[in-house]
C-alpha positions as CSV (number, residue, x, y, z in Angstrom):
1,M,79.0,104.7,115.3
2,C,80.0,107.1,118.1
3,G,81.6,110.5,118.0
4,I,84.6,112.2,119.5
5,V,85.2,115.9,120.1
6,G,87.5,118.0,122.2
7,M,90.1,120.7,122.6
8,A,93.4,121.2,124.5
9,G,95.7,124.2,125.3
10,N,94.8,127.7,126.4
11,I,91.1,127.1,127.0
12,T,89.0,130.2,127.7
13,T,85.3,130.7,128.5
14,Q,84.7,131.5,124.9
15,K,86.4,128.3,123.8
16,E,84.3,126.3,126.3
17,K,81.3,127.5,124.2
18,V,83.0,125.9,121.2
19,F,83.2,122.6,123.1
20,K,79.5,122.7,124.0
21,T,78.7,123.3,120.3
22,L,80.9,120.4,119.2
23,L,79.3,118.1,121.8
24,I,75.8,119.0,120.5
25,L,76.7,118.6,116.9
26,D,78.4,115.3,117.7
27,S,75.1,113.9,119.0
28,L,74.2,113.2,115.4
29,R,76.7,110.3,115.7
30,G,75.1,108.9,118.9
31,E,72.5,109.9,121.5
32,D,72.6,106.9,123.8
33,S,74.9,108.7,126.3
34,T,77.3,111.6,126.6
35,G,80.5,112.0,128.6
36,V,83.3,114.4,129.2
37,A,86.8,114.2,130.7
38,V,87.9,117.5,132.2
39,V,91.7,118.1,132.9
40,K,92.1,121.3,134.9
41,R,95.2,123.5,135.0
42,N,97.8,122.3,137.4
43,V,95.9,119.1,138.0
44,A,96.8,115.8,136.4
45,T,93.8,113.6,137.3
46,P,90.8,114.3,135.1
47,E,87.2,114.7,136.3
48,I,84.7,112.5,134.5
49,V,81.1,113.5,134.1
50,K,78.5,111.3,132.2
51,A,74.8,111.2,131.5
52,V,72.5,108.8,129.6
53,G,71.0,110.5,126.6
54,N,71.8,113.4,124.4
55,P,74.3,116.2,125.3
56,F,71.7,118.4,126.9
57,E,71.1,115.8,129.6
58,L,74.7,116.5,130.7
59,L,75.2,120.1,129.7
60,D,72.2,121.2,131.7
61,S,73.3,119.3,134.9
62,K,74.9,120.7,138.0
63,T,77.6,118.0,137.8
64,Y,78.8,119.4,134.5
65,D,78.8,122.9,135.8
66,K,80.8,121.8,138.8
67,A,83.3,120.0,136.7
68,M,83.8,123.0,134.5
69,M,84.5,125.5,137.3
70,G,87.9,127.1,137.1
71,F,90.3,126.9,134.2
72,Q,90.8,123.8,132.0
73,R,93.6,122.6,129.8
74,V,92.0,119.5,128.2
75,L,88.4,118.7,127.3
76,I,87.6,115.3,125.8
77,G,84.0,114.6,124.8
78,H,82.2,111.5,123.5
79,N,78.7,110.8,122.2
80,R,77.8,107.1,122.3
81,Y,75.9,105.0,119.9
82,A,75.7,101.7,121.7
83,T,77.0,98.7,119.7
84,T,78.1,96.4,122.6
85,G,76.9,96.7,126.2
86,Q,73.8,98.2,127.7
87,V,72.9,101.8,127.6
88,N,73.6,103.1,131.1
89,K,75.9,105.6,132.8
90,K,78.5,103.0,133.7
91,N,79.0,102.1,130.0
92,A,79.2,105.7,128.8
93,H,82.6,107.0,127.8
94,P,85.2,108.2,128.9
95,F,86.7,105.3,130.8
96,T,89.6,105.3,133.2
97,F,92.1,102.5,133.7
98,G,95.2,103.3,135.7
99,N,96.8,106.4,134.2
100,I,94.7,106.2,131.1
101,T,91.4,108.1,130.6
102,G,90.1,107.9,127.1
103,V,87.3,107.5,124.5
104,H,86.8,105.2,121.6
105,N,84.8,105.4,118.3
106,G,84.5,102.1,116.6
107,T,83.8,98.4,117.2
108,L,86.2,95.6,118.0
109,N,85.6,92.0,116.8
110,N,87.8,90.3,119.3
111,K,87.2,91.9,122.7
112,N,87.7,88.6,124.5
113,G,91.2,88.4,123.0
114,L,92.4,91.4,124.9
115,H,93.6,91.4,128.5
116,E,90.7,90.1,130.6
117,G,88.4,91.3,127.9
118,Y,85.6,89.0,129.0
119,K,85.1,91.0,132.1
120,F,83.9,94.1,130.3
121,D,80.5,94.9,128.9
122,V,81.9,97.4,126.4
123,D,84.7,96.6,123.9
124,S,86.2,100.1,124.4
125,Q,86.8,99.3,128.0
126,A,88.7,96.2,127.1
127,L,90.9,98.1,124.6
128,L,91.7,101.0,127.0
129,N,92.4,98.5,129.9
130,H,94.8,96.6,127.6
131,I,96.6,99.8,126.8
132,D,97.1,100.5,130.5
133,V,98.3,97.0,131.4
134,H,100.4,96.1,128.4
135,G,101.0,99.3,126.5
136,L,99.7,100.8,123.3
137,K,101.6,98.7,120.7
138,D,100.7,95.4,122.3
139,A,97.0,96.4,122.5
140,I,96.7,97.5,118.9
141,N,98.7,94.6,117.7
142,K,96.1,92.3,119.3
143,A,93.1,94.4,118.4
144,G,90.8,93.7,115.5
145,G,88.1,96.0,114.2
146,A,87.7,99.8,114.0
147,W,89.0,102.6,116.2
148,A,89.6,106.2,116.6
149,L,91.1,106.8,120.1
150,V,91.8,109.9,122.2
151,W,93.2,109.5,125.7
152,W,94.9,111.4,128.4
153,N,97.8,109.9,130.3
154,E,97.9,111.6,133.7
155,E,101.3,110.2,134.6
156,E,102.9,111.7,131.5
157,S,100.5,114.7,131.2
158,T,100.2,113.8,127.5
159,L,97.3,113.9,125.1
160,N,97.2,111.0,122.6
161,F,95.5,110.2,119.3
162,L,95.3,107.1,117.2
163,R,93.0,105.9,114.5
164,N,92.9,103.2,111.8
165,K,91.3,103.5,108.3
166,E,87.9,102.3,109.6
167,R,87.3,105.6,111.5
168,T,87.8,109.3,110.8
169,L,89.2,112.0,113.1
170,Y,90.0,115.6,112.2
171,M,92.1,118.4,113.8
172,C,92.7,122.1,113.4
173,Y,94.5,124.9,115.3
174,E,93.3,128.2,116.4
175,H,95.3,131.0,114.7
176,G,98.3,131.6,117.0
177,G,98.6,127.8,117.7
178,D,97.9,127.9,121.4
179,T,94.8,125.6,121.2
180,V,94.1,122.4,119.2
181,Y,90.6,121.2,118.4
182,W,89.4,117.8,117.1
183,A,86.2,116.1,116.0
184,S,85.1,112.9,114.2
185,E,83.8,114.9,111.2
186,E,85.4,118.0,109.6
187,W,82.2,120.1,109.3
188,M,81.7,120.0,113.0
189,L,84.9,121.9,113.6
190,R,84.0,124.5,110.9
191,I,80.6,125.2,112.3
192,A,81.5,125.2,116.0
193,L,84.5,127.5,115.5
194,S,82.9,129.9,113.0
195,R,79.8,130.2,115.2
196,N,81.9,131.3,118.1
197,N,84.0,133.7,116.0
198,I,87.3,131.9,116.4
199,K,89.8,132.0,113.5
200,Y,91.2,128.6,112.8
201,S,93.5,126.7,110.4
202,E,92.2,124.4,107.7
203,P,91.0,121.2,109.4
204,F,93.0,118.1,108.4
205,P,92.5,114.3,108.9
206,V,94.7,112.6,111.4
207,D,97.1,110.2,109.7
208,E,95.9,106.6,110.1
209,D,97.9,104.0,112.1
210,T,100.0,106.8,113.6
211,H,100.2,107.5,117.3
212,F,100.3,111.3,117.9
213,K,101.3,112.4,121.4
214,V,101.7,115.9,122.8
215,T,102.6,117.0,126.3
216,I,100.2,119.6,127.8
217,G,101.9,121.9,130.3
218,P,100.4,122.7,133.7
219,I,98.6,125.8,132.4
220,G,97.9,124.4,128.9
221,Q,101.1,125.0,127.0
222,L,101.3,122.7,123.9
223,A,104.7,121.1,123.4
224,D,106.1,119.6,120.2
225,W,104.2,116.6,118.8
226,D,105.7,113.1,118.8
227,E,104.5,110.6,116.2
228,E,105.1,106.9,115.7
229,E,103.5,104.2,113.5
230,V,101.3,101.8,115.5
231,K,99.5,99.4,113.2
232,S,97.6,96.2,114.1
233,S,98.8,92.9,112.7
234,Y,95.7,91.1,114.0
235,N,94.2,88.7,111.4
236,P,91.3,86.5,112.6
237,F,92.0,84.0,109.9
238,P,95.5,83.3,108.5
239,S,96.1,84.0,104.8
240,V,95.4,81.1,102.5
241,Q,98.9,81.2,101.2
242,N,100.1,79.7,104.4
243,Y,98.1,76.5,103.7
244,R,98.5,73.4,101.5
245,P,95.6,71.4,100.3
246,G,94.4,68.7,102.8
247,W,92.4,68.7,105.9
248,N,95.3,69.3,108.2
249,N,96.4,72.5,106.5
250,G,93.3,74.0,105.0
251,P,90.5,73.7,102.4
252,G,90.8,71.3,99.5
253,P,91.4,72.2,95.8
254,Q,87.8,73.3,95.1
255,A,87.8,75.7,98.1
256,Q,91.2,77.0,97.0
257,T,89.8,77.7,93.6
258,A,86.8,79.5,95.1
259,L,89.1,81.5,97.3
260,S,91.2,82.5,94.3
261,Q,88.1,83.8,92.5
262,A,87.0,85.7,95.6
263,T,90.3,87.5,96.0
264,Q,89.9,88.9,92.5
265,T,86.9,91.0,93.8
266,P,88.1,94.6,93.7
267,T,88.3,96.3,97.1
268,S,88.4,100.0,97.9
269,T,91.8,101.6,98.4
270,P,92.0,103.8,101.5
271,T,92.5,107.4,100.8
272,K,95.9,108.7,101.9
273,T,95.6,111.2,104.7
274,G,97.8,113.7,106.4
275,S,97.3,116.8,104.3
276,S,94.6,119.4,104.5
277,S,93.5,118.8,101.0
278,S,92.9,115.1,101.4
279,P,89.3,113.9,101.3
280,A,87.7,112.3,104.3
281,T,88.2,108.6,104.9
282,S,84.8,107.0,104.6
283,E,83.4,104.9,107.4
284,K,82.2,101.8,105.6
285,K,81.3,98.4,107.1
286,T,83.8,95.6,106.3
287,Q,82.6,94.2,103.0
288,L,83.3,90.5,102.7
289,T,82.9,88.2,99.7
290,V,81.8,84.8,101.0
291,V,82.0,81.8,98.7
292,K,80.7,78.4,99.6
293,S,82.4,75.4,98.1
294,A,82.7,71.7,98.7
295,S,85.9,70.6,100.4
296,G,87.4,67.3,101.5
297,G,89.6,66.5,104.4
298,Y,88.6,68.4,107.6
299,A,85.2,69.2,106.3
300,G,82.6,66.7,107.3
301,R,84.6,65.2,110.2
302,K,82.4,64.0,113.1
303,Q,82.5,64.9,116.8
304,R,85.7,67.0,116.7
305,R,86.9,68.3,120.1
306,L,86.8,72.1,119.8
307,R,87.9,74.8,122.2
308,C,85.7,77.9,122.4
309,V,88.1,80.9,122.0
310,S,85.9,84.0,121.9
311,L,82.4,85.3,121.3
312,T,82.3,87.6,118.2
313,S,80.2,88.6,115.2
314,D,80.6,88.3,111.5
315,E,80.3,90.9,108.7
316,N,76.5,90.7,108.9
317,S,76.5,91.2,112.7
318,A,75.5,87.6,113.3
319,Q,77.0,86.3,116.6
320,Y,79.1,83.1,116.7
321,I,81.6,81.4,118.9
322,H,85.1,81.3,117.4
323,C,86.5,77.8,117.9
324,V,89.7,75.9,117.2
325,D,90.6,72.2,117.2
326,A,91.4,71.4,120.8
327,N,93.7,68.5,119.8
328,N,95.9,70.9,117.7
329,E,95.5,68.6,114.7
330,T,94.6,71.5,112.5
331,T,95.0,75.3,112.5
332,C,91.6,75.7,110.8
333,H,89.2,78.2,112.3
334,I,85.6,77.0,113.1
335,R,82.5,79.1,113.7
336,L,79.7,77.9,115.8
337,Y,76.7,80.0,114.8
338,I,73.9,80.0,117.4
339,N,70.4,81.5,117.4
340,R,70.3,85.2,118.2
341,N,70.5,86.0,121.9
342,T,71.6,82.5,122.8
343,C,75.3,83.1,122.8
344,D,77.0,83.8,126.1
345,K,80.6,84.7,127.0
346,S,80.5,82.0,129.7
347,M,81.1,79.4,126.9
348,V,84.5,81.0,126.2
349,G,87.3,78.7,127.4
350,K,85.1,75.5,127.4
351,E,85.5,72.5,125.1
352,I,82.7,71.0,123.0
353,L,82.3,68.1,120.7
354,A,80.8,69.0,117.3
355,D,80.4,67.8,113.7
356,I,82.1,69.9,111.0
357,A,80.0,71.0,108.1
358,D,80.9,69.5,104.7
359,S,81.8,72.8,103.2
360,A,84.5,75.4,103.6
361,Y,83.8,79.1,103.4
362,T,86.2,81.6,101.9
363,F,86.1,85.4,102.3
364,Q,88.0,88.6,101.5
365,G,88.0,91.7,103.6
366,V,90.1,94.4,105.2
367,S,91.1,92.0,107.9
368,G,92.7,89.6,105.3
369,T,91.8,86.7,103.1
370,G,91.2,83.2,104.4
371,F,88.6,80.5,105.1
372,Y,86.7,78.9,108.0
373,Y,84.5,75.9,108.7
374,K,81.1,75.8,110.4
375,A,80.3,73.6,113.4
376,V,76.9,71.9,113.0
377,Y,74.8,73.3,115.8
378,S,72.5,70.3,116.2
379,S,75.5,68.1,116.8
380,V,77.1,70.1,119.6
381,R,77.5,68.9,123.2
382,L,79.8,69.9,126.0
383,A,82.9,67.8,126.2
384,D,83.6,65.4,129.1
385,V,79.8,65.0,129.8
386,K,78.4,61.5,129.3
387,K,76.0,61.2,126.4
388,E,73.3,59.6,128.5
389,E,73.4,62.6,130.8
390,V,73.4,65.3,128.1
391,G,71.9,64.3,124.7
392,V,73.9,64.9,121.6
393,T,71.4,67.4,120.3
394,D,71.0,69.1,123.7
395,A,74.2,71.2,123.5
396,F,73.6,73.4,126.6
397,A,71.7,71.2,129.0
398,N,73.2,73.0,132.0
399,F,72.5,76.5,130.7
400,Y,69.4,78.6,131.2
401,Q,68.1,81.8,129.7
402,N,68.4,85.0,131.8
403,H,66.0,88.0,131.5
404,K,67.6,89.0,128.2
405,G,67.2,85.6,126.6
406,V,71.0,84.8,126.9
407,L,72.1,81.4,128.0
408,I,74.1,81.4,131.3
409,E,75.4,78.5,133.4
410,K,73.1,77.1,136.0
411,H,75.1,78.2,139.1
412,S,75.1,81.8,137.7
413,W,71.4,81.6,137.1
414,E,70.6,80.4,140.6
415,K,72.8,83.1,142.1
416,Q,71.1,85.9,140.3
417,Y,67.5,84.5,140.0
418,G,67.3,81.9,142.8
419,E,64.5,83.6,144.8
420,C,61.1,85.2,143.9
421,A,61.3,88.9,144.3
422,S,57.8,88.9,145.8
423,C,57.6,86.0,148.2
424,G,61.2,84.8,148.5
425,T,60.4,81.3,147.4
426,A,63.3,79.4,145.8
427,I,63.0,79.1,142.0
428,D,64.1,76.1,140.0
429,P,65.1,77.2,136.4
430,E,64.0,73.8,135.1
431,H,60.4,74.5,136.2
432,N,59.6,77.2,133.7
433,T,56.7,78.8,135.5
434,H,58.6,82.0,136.5
435,K,58.7,85.3,134.6
436,F,61.1,88.2,134.5
437,T,60.7,92.0,134.5
438,R,62.6,93.9,131.9
439,E,64.9,95.0,134.7
440,G,65.8,91.4,135.6
441,V,63.6,90.8,138.6
442,V,62.2,87.3,138.7
443,V,58.7,86.3,140.0
444,C,57.5,82.8,140.7
445,G,54.5,81.2,139.1
446,A,52.4,81.4,142.3
447,C,52.8,85.1,142.6
448,I,52.2,85.6,138.9
449,N,48.8,83.9,139.3
450,D,47.8,85.6,142.6
451,P,45.0,88.1,141.8
452,Q,45.9,90.2,144.8
453,L,49.4,90.8,143.4
454,S,48.5,91.1,139.7
455,G,48.1,94.9,139.9
456,L,51.3,95.4,142.0
457,L,53.7,93.4,139.9
458,P,55.8,95.3,137.3
459,H,55.5,94.4,133.6
460,L,56.5,90.8,133.1
461,H,57.7,89.0,130.0
């Protein structure tokens, strides 16, 4: 969970104090890092300032003071609670891609399905990059998960808002209508504005699945708002109604029955938004009902050729590789669950051979209703590799753990960890005598055991 705050329009020194208060209150939603985009009057390109840690790490800095010199027309703030990607300045919001500078609250479950998504550590980067390259509608149509988005388009000089039902976002106006304020939670607006003696309209929730856009004039004039429905049609698993019994088209009769029972589980109805009297939309995790049942046909098949499509996680935050049948003999979806911290995005795009478990799994959730099969981990091996070279139970023989415990390909390992940081000796990943520091520095076995170096080496693990 992250938090978004900000303001736009006729921003005065007094209103900048409101922004500081909002940023501090918003730290309750995340203290991993803090970032601000500052759009000055008569300037289209925003200045970005970031800091690792709570808002005071940024607000008390000279970089923030420098960015806030002069008069502003847009301030976009973000407090990060890291869900994907390391906690560092680079991964702090806001992010800039082309003409787009924005922030994101939420988590995507298909980052690698977006334009060059595999290149980014943070799912928010992938989403904003896709918006810049292919446009908002295409990005949201392909996105799966939760989002509240606020971004500045410097080419258009427009401020943009969009959220789905998984995340909240509230707005209000100063009396007179020359400044608009927003925050992830309603109470933040009330406290920040009241504390600074600014009279404001009743805060209201931003309508879900509606893109709101307003042009901000050179000195902060607010134009009329444009709005358009932008709703995702992404569904990680097709609806069961599209399938007929049989391995080539879906689970067998018993799985169909289990799925029918699962779909009768009541689900929460999202609260209608758009009026000031509407209650807040709750931020709940996707609740899925999983039913295990025996199934004939595709279930139980041996050494199927599967293509690894993306690295993602399920409703319980367990990581798995999403696979499909490489021979296109079935549109079934297969999950390859792997031990924690042993998944790696370098597997995406590769083909493997694997046995399919003898059960189908059905579920119901906000992303739709459907089913999937599990690949048997112990049966997996890379495709097009001779069995005598890579054992059938040795799925990733050419992969080695990095300093985070994640499997990466051998050539990538050797490029990053090929030499001892102390003596420069070449290190062979197969000779497991080396150790890493927490920062990713590798030390060979000889240096580890050298008593003269033991006090000089950083903490090893």
